[in-house]
C-alpha positions as CSV (number, residue, x, y, z in Angstrom):
1,M,144.4,76.2,106.6
2,V,141.4,78.5,107.1
3,L,140.8,81.2,104.5
4,T,139.2,84.5,105.6
5,V,137.8,86.6,102.8
6,T,136.1,89.9,102.2
7,R,132.8,89.6,100.3
8,E,132.3,91.4,97.0
9,S,129.5,93.8,96.7
10,D,126.2,92.5,95.5
11,N,126.4,94.3,92.1
12,T,129.9,93.0,91.1
13,N,130.0,90.4,88.4
14,S,132.2,87.4,89.3
15,R,133.4,84.4,87.3
16,H,133.9,82.3,90.4
17,V,131.6,81.7,93.3
18,V,133.1,80.6,96.6
19,L,130.8,79.4,99.4
20,T,131.5,81.3,102.6
21,Q,129.8,81.6,106.0
22,A,130.0,84.0,108.9
23,N,132.3,83.3,111.8
24,E,132.0,84.3,115.4
25,S,133.1,87.9,114.7
26,N,130.8,88.2,111.6
27,G,133.8,87.8,109.2
28,Q,133.5,85.4,106.3
29,H,135.3,82.1,106.1
30,V,135.6,79.9,103.0
31,T,133.9,76.6,103.7
32,G,136.1,73.5,103.4
33,S,137.5,70.6,105.3
34,E,138.7,72.8,108.3
35,R,135.5,74.9,108.3
36,P,132.7,72.6,107.0
37,L,129.4,74.1,106.0
38,I,127.1,74.4,109.0
39,T,123.5,73.4,108.3
40,V,120.4,73.6,110.5
41,D,116.8,72.8,110.0
42,V,114.3,75.7,109.3
43,N,112.8,75.7,112.8
44,H,116.3,76.1,114.3
45,Q,117.2,78.9,111.8
46,R,113.9,80.7,112.7
47,L,114.8,80.5,116.3
48,H,118.2,82.2,115.7
49,E,116.4,84.9,113.6
50,G,114.0,85.7,116.4
51,R,111.0,84.4,114.4
52,A,110.1,81.5,116.8
53,F,107.4,81.9,119.5
54,Y,105.2,80.1,122.0
55,A,102.2,80.6,124.2
56,Y,100.6,78.4,126.8
57,V,98.0,77.9,129.5
58,L,98.6,75.9,132.6
59,Y,95.9,74.7,135.1
60,P,98.3,73.9,138.0
61,H,97.6,71.6,141.0
62,A,96.2,74.5,143.0
63,A,93.7,75.4,140.3
64,Q,92.9,72.3,138.3
65,L,90.7,72.0,135.1
66,A,87.3,71.0,136.3
67,A,85.7,67.7,135.2
68,G,84.0,68.2,131.9
69,A,85.5,71.6,131.4
70,S,87.5,72.9,128.4
71,L,90.6,75.0,128.0
72,D,90.2,77.1,124.8
73,I,92.9,79.0,123.0
74,A,92.0,81.0,119.9
75,I,94.8,82.3,117.7
76,A,95.0,84.2,114.4
77,F,97.9,85.7,112.4
78,A,98.3,88.8,110.4
79,S,98.0,89.1,106.6
80,G,100.8,87.5,104.7
81,N,101.9,85.5,107.7
82,K,101.9,81.7,107.3
83,P,103.1,80.3,110.6
84,H,104.3,76.7,111.0
85,L,102.8,75.5,114.3
86,V,102.9,72.4,116.6
87,Y,101.1,72.0,119.9
88,D,101.3,69.8,123.0
89,A,98.5,69.0,125.4
90,N,98.6,67.3,128.7
91,C,96.0,66.4,131.3
92,G,96.1,64.4,134.5
93,G,93.1,62.3,133.4
94,D,91.3,61.3,130.2
95,A,91.0,64.3,127.9
96,E,90.3,65.2,124.3
97,I,92.2,67.8,122.2
98,Y,90.6,69.5,119.1
99,L,91.8,71.8,116.5
100,Y,89.2,73.9,114.6
101,E,89.6,76.3,111.6
102,N,87.5,79.4,111.0
103,A,86.2,79.7,114.5
104,V,84.2,82.7,115.5
105,V,85.1,84.1,118.9
106,T,84.8,87.2,121.0
107,G,86.1,88.4,124.3
108,G,88.3,86.2,126.4
109,T,91.7,87.0,128.0
110,T,94.5,88.2,125.8
111,L,97.4,85.8,126.0
112,S,101.0,86.9,125.4
113,S,103.3,85.1,123.1
114,F,107.0,84.7,124.0
115,S,110.0,84.8,121.7
116,R,112.0,81.5,121.9
117,N,115.1,83.6,121.3
118,R,115.6,85.6,124.5
119,T,118.5,87.6,123.0
120,I,116.3,89.4,120.4
121,A,113.4,91.7,121.1
122,T,110.9,90.5,118.5
123,T,107.1,90.2,118.5
124,S,104.8,87.7,116.9
125,A,102.3,88.7,114.3
126,S,99.6,86.8,116.2
127,A,96.5,87.6,118.3
128,I,95.8,85.1,121.0
129,L,92.7,84.7,123.3
130,F,92.3,82.4,126.3
131,N,88.7,81.1,126.9
132,P,86.9,83.4,124.5
133,T,83.1,83.3,124.0
134,I,82.7,80.9,121.0
135,T,79.9,81.6,118.6
136,S,81.1,78.9,116.2
137,T,83.9,76.3,116.5
138,G,84.4,76.3,112.7
139,S,85.6,73.2,110.8
140,L,87.2,70.4,112.8
141,L,90.7,69.7,111.5
142,E,92.1,67.3,114.1
143,A,91.0,65.4,117.2
144,E,93.0,63.3,119.6
145,F,92.3,61.3,122.8
146,I,94.6,61.7,125.7
147,A,94.5,58.6,127.9
148,G,94.8,59.3,131.6
149,G,94.6,55.7,132.8
150,T,92.2,54.1,135.3
151,G,92.0,53.3,139.0
152,K,94.3,54.3,141.8
153,K,97.4,54.0,139.6
154,S,96.1,56.2,136.8
155,G,98.4,58.9,135.4
156,G,98.2,61.7,133.0
157,G,98.6,61.5,129.3
158,I,100.0,63.8,126.6
159,A,99.3,64.5,123.0
160,G,101.4,66.3,120.4
161,S,100.8,67.3,116.9
162,T,102.6,67.2,113.6
163,E,103.4,70.6,112.1
164,Q,100.6,72.6,110.7
165,V,101.0,75.6,108.3
166,L,98.2,77.9,109.2
167,A,96.5,80.4,107.0
168,P,96.7,84.2,107.7
169,L,93.6,86.1,108.8
170,T,92.0,82.9,110.0
171,T,91.0,82.1,113.5
172,Y,92.1,78.7,114.8
173,L,90.6,77.2,118.0
174,F,92.6,74.8,120.2
175,R,90.3,73.1,122.7
176,L,91.5,70.7,125.5
177,T,88.6,69.1,127.3
178,N,88.9,67.2,130.6
179,V,86.5,64.2,129.9
180,D,87.4,62.6,133.2
181,A,85.0,62.6,136.2
182,T,87.7,64.3,138.3
183,D,89.4,67.7,138.2
184,H,92.9,67.5,136.9
185,M,96.0,69.6,136.2
186,A,96.1,70.5,132.5
187,Y,98.4,72.2,130.0
188,L,98.1,73.4,126.4
189,H,101.3,74.7,124.7
190,L,101.4,76.2,121.2
191,E,104.8,76.7,119.5
192,W,105.4,78.2,116.0
193,Y,107.7,80.1,113.7
194,E,106.8,82.8,111.3
């Protein structure tokens, strides 16, 4: 049997605490064997709250990343914001991906971030630049090699990261460099929740 209850106000003292959760019509149900407690990880919860975002740059087949060239994304977050971020990088040939902290950048093209929850109109507390002028890369935090293979049967490689908790008011630089002797399709994707 499912029990539906009305919550007490926040300022009412109570001797008993009953765990409840919202149902599909935003009413409250007592958790139990017929309505077990629903749990989700934090990333999933932030998605539902409209606090999960992504940004990316793609060099498609028609406009490949030149041999020896880099794709740079600089990102910084507002005061008090400590985003949890992961990234994916992909290149059709050998490549290297770098993450720098405290980069000094100017100019570039403003990149938009997108909410991962398309039902809520929320905006990220981030500022993102694509291919800015870099005065200083800052401190190297992470570097990875993306193996593209060799010969006629070579293929692209991909690298991903573990979650990073970034500091507010700090510029982070993500650099994907095509170290192959040939132009290749390339992709850099940042995903985070705030």
